[in-house]
C-alpha positions in Angstrom: 0.0 0.0 0.0 1.4 3.5 0.2 4.7 5.1 -0.7 6.1 8.6 -0.2 5.8 11.8 1.7 2.9 14.0 2.6 3.6 17.4 1.1 2.0 20.7 2.0 -1.3 21.7 0.6 -0.8 23.9 -2.4 -2.8 27.1 -2.2 -5.0 27.4 -5.2 -7.7 30.1 -5.9 -11.1 28.6 -6.4 -13.1 29.7 -9.5 -16.8 29.9 -9.9 -18.8 26.8 -8.9 -20.5 27.1 -12.3 -17.4 25.7 -14.0 -17.3 22.7 -11.7 -20.8 21.8 -12.7 -20.4 22.5 -16.4 -21.6 19.0 -17.2 -25.3 19.4 -18.3 -28.0 16.9 -18.3 -27.7 16.8 -22.1 -23.9 16.0 -21.8 -24.8 13.1 -19.4 -27.3 11.8 -21.9 -24.8 11.9 -24.7 -22.3 9.9 -22.7 -24.4 7.0 -21.6 -23.4 3.7 -23.1 -25.1 1.8 -25.9 -26.1 -1.8 -25.3 -24.4 -4.8 -27.0 -24.2 -8.5 -26.7 -22.4 -9.8 -23.6 -18.8 -11.1 -24.2 -19.0 -13.4 -21.2 -21.4 -16.1 -20.0 -22.6 -16.0 -16.4 -20.1 -17.7 -14.1 -17.2 -17.6 -16.6 -13.8 -18.4 -15.3 -11.6 -15.3 -14.8 -7.8 -15.2 -14.7 -5.1 -12.6 -15.1 -2.6 -15.0 -16.6 -2.9 -13.8 -20.2 -1.7 -10.3 -19.0 1.8 -11.5 -18.2 4.0 -14.0 -16.4 3.9 -11.9 -13.2 0.3 -12.7 -12.6 -0.8 -16.0 -10.9 -2.7 -18.6 -12.9 -5.4 -18.6 -10.2 -8.9 -18.8 -11.7 -12.2 -17.6 -10.1 -15.7 -17.5 -11.3 -17.4 -14.3 -12.5 -20.0 -13.4 -9.9 -23.5 -12.3 -10.7 -24.6 -8.7 -10.6 -24.3 -5.4 -12.4 -20.5 -5.1 -11.8 -19.6 -8.5 -13.3 -17.7 -9.2 -16.5 -20.9 -10.4 -18.1 -22.9 -7.3 -17.2 -20.2 -4.7 -17.9 -19.4 -6.3 -21.3 -22.9 -5.6 -22.4 -22.1 -1.8 -22.3 -20.7 -0.1 -25.4 -18.5 2.9 -24.5 -16.8 3.1 -27.9 -15.9 6.6 -28.9 -15.6 7.7 -25.2 -12.5 8.3 -23.2 -12.2 8.0 -19.4 -9.3 9.7 -17.7 -7.9 8.3 -14.4 -5.2 9.4 -12.0 -3.7 6.8 -9.6 -0.7 6.1 -7.6 2.6 4.9 -9.1 3.0 1.2 -10.1 2.7 -1.3 -8.4 0.7 -0.3 -5.3 -2.8 0.5 -6.5 -1.3 1.8 -9.7 -0.9 -1.6 -11.2 -4.5 -2.9 -10.6 -5.7 0.5 -11.9 -3.9 -0.1 -15.2 -4.8 -3.8 -15.4 -8.5 -3.1 -14.9 -8.4 -0.2 -17.3 -7.0 -2.5 -20.0 -9.8 -5.1 -19.3 -12.4 -2.4 -19.3 -11.3 -1.2 -22.7 -11.3 -4.8 -24.0 -14.9 -5.5 -22.9 -16.6 -2.1 -23.4 -14.8 -0.7 -26.5 -14.1 2.6 -24.6 -10.7 4.2 -24.1 -9.2 4.5 -20.7 -6.2 6.7 -20.0 -4.3 6.2 -16.7 -1.8 8.6 -15.3 0.4 7.2 -12.5 1.8 9.6 -10.0 4.3 9.2 -7.1 2.8 9.6 -3.7 4.4 12.9 -2.9 2.8 14.5 -6.0 -0.6 12.8 -5.9 -2.4 15.2 -3.6 -1.5 18.3 -5.6 -2.1 16.6 -9.0 -5.6 15.7 -8.0 -6.7 18.7 -5.9 -5.3 21.6 -8.0 -7.5 21.0 -11.1 -10.5 20.2 -8.9 -10.1 23.5 -7.1 -9.8 25.3 -10.4 -13.0 23.7 -11.7 -11.2 21.9 -14.5 -12.1 18.2 -14.7 -8.6 16.9 -15.6 -9.6 13.4 -14.4 -12.9 11.5 -14.2 -11.7 8.9 -11.7 -9.2 9.4 -8.9 -7.5 6.9 -6.6 -6.0 8.4 -3.5 -5.6 7.8 0.3 -9.1 7.9 1.9 -8.0 10.2 4.7 -7.8 13.0 2.1 -11.6 13.1 2.1 -11.7 16.4 4.0 -9.9 18.1 1.1 -11.6 16.2 -1.8 -15.3 15.9 -0.7 -16.5 19.3 -2.1 -15.5 18.2 -5.6 -16.8 14.6 -5.6 -19.9 13.1 -7.1 -22.0 11.1 -4.6 -22.1 7.4 -5.5 -25.5 6.8 -7.2 -27.9 4.5 -5.4 -27.8 1.9 -8.1 -24.2 1.3 -7.3 -24.8 1.4 -3.6 -27.3 -1.4 -4.1 -24.9 -3.8 -5.8 -24.0 -7.0 -4.0 -20.4 -6.0 -3.6 -21.2 -2.6 -2.1 -23.7 -4.2 0.3 -20.9 -6.5 1.4 -18.5 -3.6 2.4 -18.0 -3.6 6.2 -19.6 -0.8 8.2 -16.2 0.7 9.1 -15.2 1.2 5.5 -18.7 2.5 4.5 -18.1 5.1 7.3 -14.6 5.9 5.8 -16.3 6.5 2.4 -19.0 8.8 3.8 -18.8 12.6 4.3 -21.7 14.7 5.6 -24.0 11.7 5.3 -23.2 11.0 1.6 -21.1 8.2 0.2 -18.6 10.1 -1.9 -15.8 7.6 -2.1 -16.0 4.2 -3.8 -14.5 1.5 -1.5 -11.8 -0.5 -3.2 -9.5 -1.3 -0.2 -9.6 -1.7 3.5 -6.5 -1.0 5.7 -5.6 -1.7 9.2 -2.3 -2.1 11.1 -1.7 -5.3 12.8 1.2 -7.5 14.1 3.0 -10.1 11.9 5.3 -12.6 13.5 7.3 -15.7 12.3 5.9 -18.7 14.1 8.7 -21.0 12.9 11.0 -19.1 15.2 8.5 -19.0 18.1 8.0 -22.7 17.9 11.7 -23.6 17.7 12.8 -25.4 20.9 16.2 -23.8 20.7 14.9 -20.3 20.7 12.2 -21.1 23.3 14.9 -22.4 25.6 17.2 -19.4 25.1 14.4 -16.9 25.5 13.3 -18.6 28.7 16.8 -18.5 30.1 17.3 -14.8 29.2 13.9 -13.5 30.4 12.3 -16.2 32.5 9.3 -16.1 30.2 7.8 -18.2 27.5 8.4 -17.3 23.9 5.1 -16.3 22.4 3.3 -13.8 20.2 3.7 -10.4 22.0 0.6 -8.8 23.4 2.2 -5.5 24.5 4.9 -3.2 23.1 7.1 -4.0 26.0 7.0 -7.7 25.1 7.6 -6.8 21.5 10.7 -4.9 22.5 12.0 -7.6 24.8 11.6 -10.3 22.1 13.5 -8.1 19.6 16.3 -7.4 22.1 16.8 -11.1 22.9 16.6 -12.5 19.3 17.8 -9.7 17.0 21.2 -10.2 15.3 21.0 -14.1 15.4 20.6 -16.6 12.6 17.2 -17.7 13.6 16.4 -20.0 10.7 19.7 -21.6 9.9 20.2 -20.1 6.5 23.6 -18.6 7.5 22.3 -15.0 7.6 21.4 -12.9 10.6 17.8 -12.1 11.4 16.5 -9.1 13.2 13.8 -8.3 15.7 11.6 -5.8 13.9 11.0 -4.1 10.6 9.3 -0.8 10.9 8.4 2.1 8.5 10.9 4.7 9.7 11.7 6.8 6.7 10.5 10.4 7.4 8.9 10.8 4.0 7.4 7.3 3.7 4.5 7.0 6.1 6.5 7.0 9.4 3.5 8.9 10.9 1.3 5.8 10.5 3.8 3.5 12.1 4.0 6.0 15.0 0.3 6.1 15.4 0.2 2.3 15.6 2.6 2.4 18.5 0.8 5.2 20.2 -2.8 3.8 19.9 -2.9 1.7 23.1 -1.3 4.5 25.2 -3.6 7.3 24.0 -7.0 5.7 23.1 -8.5 5.3 26.5 -11.9 3.5 26.3 -13.2 5.6 29.2 -12.3 9.0 27.8 -14.3 10.4 24.9 -13.7 13.5 22.8 -10.6 13.0 20.6 -7.2 11.4 20.3 -5.3 13.9 18.2 -7.1 17.1 19.5 -9.4 18.0 22.3 -12.5 18.3 20.1 -14.0 21.1 22.2 -10.9 23.4 22.3 -8.9 22.0 19.3 -5.8 22.0 21.5 -3.4 19.4 20.0 -2.9 16.3 22.2 0.1 15.0 20.1 2.6 16.0 22.9 0.7 14.5 25.8 2.3 11.6 27.8 0.8 8.7 25.8 2.2 9.9 22.5 5.6 10.7 24.2 5.7 7.2 25.7 5.1 5.7 22.2 7.9 7.8 20.7 10.3 6.7 23.5 9.4 3.1 22.7 10.1 3.7 19.0 13.5 5.2 19.7 14.4 2.2 21.9 13.4 -0.2 19.1 16.3 1.0 16.9 18.5 -1.6 18.6 16.3 -4.4 17.1 16.3 -3.1 13.5 18.2 -4.6 10.5 21.1 -2.6 9.0 19.5 0.4 7.3 16.3 -0.1 9.3 16.4 3.5 10.5 15.5 4.5 6.9 13.0 1.8 6.0 10.2 2.8 3.7 7.1 0.7 3.4 8.6 -1.3 0.6 11.6 -2.2 2.8 9.3 -3.3 5.6 7.3 -5.4 3.2 10.3 -7.3 1.9 12.2 -7.4 5.2 9.4 -9.3 7.0 7.9 -10.9 3.9 11.3 -12.2 2.8 12.1 -13.6 6.2 14.8 -11.1 7.4 12.7 -9.7 10.3 11.1 -11.7 13.1 8.2 -9.2 13.5 6.6 -6.2 11.8 3.5 -4.2 12.0 1.8 -2.1 9.3 -0.6 -2.8 6.4 -1.4 -6.2 5.0 1.3 -6.1 2.3 4.1 -7.7 4.4 1.9 -10.6 5.5 0.6 -11.2 1.9 4.2 -11.1 0.7 5.2 -13.7 3.2 2.3 -15.8 1.9 3.1 -15.7 -1.8 3.4 -19.1 -3.4 7.2 -18.8 -3.8 7.9 -17.5 -0.3 10.3 -19.5 1.8 8.4 -18.6 5.0 4.9 -19.3 3.6 2.6 -20.7 6.3 5.1 -20.1 9.0 3.7 -16.7 9.9 0.9 -15.5 12.1 -1.3 -12.4 12.2 -2.3 -10.9 15.6 -3.7 -7.7 17.0 -1.4 -4.7 17.4 0.5 -4.9 20.7 -1.2 -3.1 23.5 0.0 -1.7 26.8 -0.3 -2.3 30.5 -1.5 1.3 31.2 -3.2 4.0 29.2 -3.1 7.8 29.7 -6.2 9.5 30.9 -6.1 13.1 29.7 -9.1 14.0 31.9 -7.4 13.1 35.1 -3.9 13.8 33.7 -2.7 10.4 35.0 -2.1 6.9 33.9 -4.8 4.3 34.3 -3.1 1.1 35.2 -5.0 -1.5 33.1 -4.4 -3.6 30.0 -5.4 -1.7 26.9 -5.5 -2.5 23.2 -6.7 -0.3 20.4 -7.4 -1.1 16.8 -6.0 1.3 14.2 -7.8 1.8 10.9 -5.2 3.5 8.9 -6.6 5.2 5.8 -6.4 2.8 2.9 -6.8 3.5 -0.8 -10.1 4.7 -2.1 -11.5 6.0 -5.4 -13.9 8.7 -6.4 -15.6 10.3 -9.4 -15.2 14.1 -10.0 -18.4 16.0 -9.7 -17.4 18.0 -12.9 -16.8 14.8 -15.0 -19.0 14.5 -18.1 -18.4 10.7 -18.1 -19.9 9.9 -14.7 -21.7 6.7 -15.7 -18.6 5.4 -17.4 -16.5 6.3 -14.4 -18.8 4.6 -11.9 -19.0 1.5 -14.2 -15.2 1.4 -14.2 -15.1 1.5 -10.4 -17.9 -1.0 -10.2 -15.9 -3.3 -12.5 -12.6 -2.7 -10.8 -14.1 -3.9 -7.5 -16.3 -6.7 -8.7 -16.1 -10.0 -6.9 -13.9 -11.8 -9.4 -11.3 -9.0 -9.6 -11.2 -8.4 -5.9 -10.7 -12.1 -5.2 -7.7 -12.1 -7.4 -6.3 -8.7 -6.4 -6.4 -9.6 -2.7 -3.8 -12.4 -3.3 -1.3 -10.2 -5.1 0.8 -8.5 -2.4 2.2 -5.7 -4.5 -1.3 -4.5 -5.6 -2.1 -3.0 -2.2 -5.8 -4.2 -2.2 -6.7 -5.5 1.3 -9.8 -7.0 2.8 -12.8 -4.6 3.1 -15.8 -6.7 2.6 -17.5 -9.1 5.0 -16.9 -12.0 2.6 -13.2 -11.4 2.8 -13.3 -12.6 6.4 -13.9 -16.2 5.4 -10.9 -18.4 6.2 -12.0 -20.8 3.5 -11.3 -18.2 0.9 -7.7 -17.9 2.0 -7.3 -21.7 2.4 -8.3 -21.9 -1.3 -5.2 -19.8 -2.0 -3.0 -22.4 -0.4 -2.9 -21.0 3.2 -2.7 -23.4 6.0 -5.9 -23.5 8.1 -4.4 -22.1 11.2 -2.7 -19.2 9.3 -6.0 -18.4 7.6 -8.0 -18.5 10.8 -5.6 -16.3 12.7 -5.5 -13.8 9.9 -9.3 -13.6 9.6 -9.8 -13.5 13.4 -7.3 -10.6 13.6 -9.0 -8.5 10.9 -12.5 -9.3 11.9 -11.7 -8.6 15.5 -10.7 -5.1 14.6 -14.1 -4.5 13.1 -15.7 -5.6 16.4 -13.3 -3.7 18.7 -15.1 -0.7 20.2 -11.8 1.0 21.1 -10.6 2.2 17.7 -8.4 4.9 16.3 -9.1 6.4 12.8 -6.8 8.7 10.9 -7.1 12.5 11.0 -9.6 13.1 8.2 -9.6 16.9 8.1 -8.8 19.6 5.6 -5.0 20.1 5.4 -4.3 16.6 6.7 -1.1 16.5 4.6 0.3 19.4 6.5 -0.6 17.8 9.9 1.0 14.5 9.0 4.1 16.0 7.5 4.7 17.9 10.7 4.2 14.7 12.7 6.6 12.8 10.4 9.2 15.5 10.9 8.9 15.3 14.6 9.2 11.5 14.8 12.2 11.6 12.4 14.0 14.1 14.6 13.5 11.9 17.7 14.6 8.8 15.8 17.7 10.6 14.6 18.6 11.7 18.1 18.3 15.3 17.2 15.6 16.0 19.8 14.1 14.2 22.8 10.7 12.6 22.2 9.0 15.3 24.4 10.7 18.2 22.6 10.1 16.7 19.2 6.4 16.3 19.9 6.2 19.8 21.6 7.4 21.1 18.2 4.7 19.1 16.4 2.0 20.5 18.7 3.1 24.0 17.9 3.0 23.3 14.2 -0.4 21.8 14.5 -1.7 24.9 16.2 -0.4 27.1 13.4 -1.8 24.8 10.7 -5.2 24.8 12.4 -5.2 28.6 12.6 -4.1 28.9 9.0 -6.8 26.6 7.6 -9.5 27.9 10.1 -10.2 26.5 13.5 -13.9 26.0 12.9 -13.3 24.3 9.5 -10.9 21.8 11.0 -13.0 21.3 14.1 -16.1 20.6 12.1 -14.4 17.8 10.2 -12.7 16.5 13.2 -16.0 16.0 15.0 -16.7 13.3 12.4 -13.5 11.5 13.2 -14.3 11.6 16.9 -17.8 10.3 16.2 -16.2 7.2 14.4 -13.8 6.6 17.3 -16.3 7.1 20.1 -19.0 5.1 18.3 -21.5 8.0 18.5 
């Protein structure tokens, strides 16, 4: 999933709203598809193999419904061109291209895809939207940008909301797609952070004995960040699997401009999300005073600094790709972030396939209470729903039906079933049906691996103590400031407290610059998701 830095929001003067709605009813009528004979029979076998040797030979059946290959192939979009912007290949960019090619083949329409590095994506999408120029009909981007994008997005029409696939989307990800009561993002991915660990090492009698001697404890999946650190300290720098190469305790996303802020929030979640305290994790929702430098966040950053001793060489500058291949390739004993590292470990050619386990993010033995300004000494665990890719259609697009048909096709049951199994695609479970262990067993996963994976992901949906990303206008600026502070502490340039004090100061300035009431209004929606209100 994900790739490079959050950059500051580019100031762009808005033009008349009339331009943004230049698509008339007549235009829409002209751009509706003609009907033609279906190119697929109901239940046809679907495979990506013909598109290249890098795609698995896996076959699935085309599901019924309006998004299926059979249904979409009845539509004739010849003479029409759909313009799409997406992330760089491979993460979300590759499936965007693949499904564009398929859509062209079965509808006769033309689909142009522009792939953009993460650091440029926000500006490339938002600038033409703000200028009222529909440069793209379809946009793929991180779902937490909804606060900036929502005014320019077309609500998803009811006929698409009624499709079987959309009805299957989990409540959490329908919430992520919703703004001011309207579904304006089309769900194509579901992301959470969770723990990954190599069970072959945990079950090895040699390492069990050495760990017991060193700590007096049994070697098991860690349930707190303290246990995570202890396991890394004892086992890092050893050849854990007999291949003649050293293994290391933890692979983490630590590169300042490559989603470090998300890794830090994972570490902070159990220290700052107190189930008995409502009203905001990142800000006090009533005053909009930043909470990012309060004791729970400081404790998490202190932990992250300590973890440096367990990282592989170069681990202090790991981007997401490095984390994926460090754990997925067997170098690291543990990691935590998006699905990608786990799916990489479970690829058919992986040497550690079926010797890994998914588990909830580590928790803590105490959680900060910002109301009493003291620590509550009790076990705490918080689920972190960390943005995820989404898609949307521009309100100003004159090809809205073609655009929504493309997204409907992109996320149909057959395509999603195949996309979920390709680690580099960045498409992760977001539908209730994805939490069926038998689906994963059919991909060659051992039963215990599949069941632990599904239990972990489904458990997050059910956990009432949840953290969601900061979905407010200017979120890039807030997260960039946070990443800078975390990076300064990891580099030893500032203490965790001073680094986060600096972040809090920047957040106050950003809030004032964007407008306190504007940020507060959007943040109330985030708090409502977290508090379950």
